[in-house]
C-alpha positions as CSV (number, residue, x, y, z in Angstrom):
1,M,-54.6,9.2,-7.4
2,K,-51.4,11.1,-8.1
3,S,-48.4,9.1,-9.1
4,R,-45.1,10.3,-7.7
5,N,-41.8,9.3,-9.2
6,F,-39.1,7.4,-7.3
7,V,-36.7,10.2,-7.1
8,R,-39.1,12.5,-5.3
9,R,-40.3,9.7,-2.9
10,R,-36.8,8.5,-2.0
11,P,-34.3,11.2,-2.6
12,L,-31.6,9.9,-0.2
13,L,-31.8,6.4,-1.7
14,T,-31.6,7.8,-5.2
15,L,-28.5,9.9,-4.2
16,F,-26.9,6.8,-2.7
17,L,-27.5,4.7,-5.8
18,V,-26.1,7.4,-8.0
19,L,-23.0,7.7,-5.8
20,L,-22.6,3.9,-5.7
21,A,-22.8,3.7,-9.5
22,L,-20.1,6.5,-9.8
23,V,-17.8,4.7,-7.4
24,L,-18.2,1.4,-9.1
25,G,-17.5,3.0,-12.5
26,W,-14.4,4.7,-11.1
27,G,-13.3,1.4,-9.5
28,W,-13.7,-0.4,-12.8
29,Q,-11.6,2.2,-14.7
30,Q,-8.8,2.0,-12.0
31,R,-8.9,-1.8,-11.6
32,V,-5.3,-2.3,-12.6
33,A,-4.0,0.3,-10.1
34,L,-6.2,-1.0,-7.4
35,A,-5.0,-4.6,-7.9
36,A,-1.4,-3.4,-7.7
37,F,-1.9,-1.5,-4.4
38,P,-1.4,-4.4,-1.9
39,D,2.1,-5.0,-3.5
40,I,3.0,-1.4,-3.3
41,L,2.7,-1.3,0.5
42,S,5.2,-4.0,1.2
43,A,7.5,-3.0,-1.7
44,Y,7.7,0.6,-0.5
45,T,8.3,-0.5,3.1
46,A,11.0,-3.0,2.2
47,K,12.9,-0.6,0.0
48,E,12.7,2.5,2.2
49,Y,13.6,0.5,5.4
50,C,16.6,-1.1,3.6
51,S,17.8,2.3,2.4
52,C,17.3,3.8,5.9
53,R,19.2,1.0,7.6
54,Y,22.0,0.2,5.2
55,V,22.5,3.3,3.0
56,V,21.9,6.0,5.6
57,G,23.0,3.9,8.6
58,Q,20.2,4.7,11.0
59,S,19.1,2.5,13.9
60,Q,16.3,-0.2,13.7
61,A,14.0,1.8,15.9
62,Y,14.4,5.0,13.8
63,C,13.8,3.2,10.5
64,Q,10.8,1.4,11.9
65,G,9.2,4.7,12.7
66,Y,10.3,6.1,9.4
67,V,8.5,3.5,7.3
68,K,5.4,3.2,9.5
69,Q,2.2,3.3,7.5
70,Y,-1.4,3.9,8.2
71,L,-2.1,0.4,7.0
72,P,-0.4,-2.0,9.3
73,L,2.2,-4.5,8.1
74,S,2.0,-8.2,9.2
75,G,5.7,-8.5,9.3
76,L,9.1,-6.8,8.9
77,V,12.2,-9.0,8.9
78,D,15.6,-7.3,9.0
79,D,18.4,-9.8,8.2
80,T,21.5,-7.7,9.2
81,E,24.0,-10.5,8.1
82,Q,22.8,-10.5,4.5
83,K,21.6,-6.9,4.6
84,R,18.1,-7.9,3.4
85,V,14.7,-6.6,4.5
86,T,11.4,-8.5,3.9
87,A,8.2,-6.7,4.5
88,S,4.7,-8.3,4.5
89,G,1.4,-6.7,4.3
90,L,-2.1,-7.1,2.8
91,G,-1.2,-10.7,1.8
92,R,2.0,-9.8,-0.2
93,S,5.7,-9.9,0.7
94,N,8.6,-8.1,-0.9
95,T,12.3,-8.2,-0.2
96,A,14.9,-5.5,-0.7
97,A,18.7,-6.1,-0.4
98,W,21.6,-3.8,-0.1
99,I,23.6,-4.0,-3.3
100,G,26.6,-1.7,-2.5
101,S,27.6,1.8,-1.6
102,R,27.0,3.2,-5.0
103,Q,23.9,1.2,-5.9
104,G,22.1,1.4,-2.5
105,C,19.2,-1.0,-2.0
106,R,17.1,-2.8,-4.7
107,L,13.9,-4.8,-4.6
108,L,14.5,-8.5,-5.4
109,P,12.4,-10.3,-7.9
């Protein structure tokens, strides 16, 4: 009885396991950047929306289209009195505020 090895018997499963190992290895190397990604979405949106509204002076509708992402946000709050914008997405929230005409908008801690 001939004994065949696993790779020849199941080439697609072998290819899948090799690719899975490579993706997991890459994910482990990039774990810090991947952990920061959820914060980046809301921070970018808050800062860019604030700049669009209060530095450039565009309308709400224009700025909402300008900051639209492939990943949806769960909330975008524009406080026109205090010139602050809070964006929420992927479980994180960030706020940007208009500082002045020379400084523009800045993310708040």
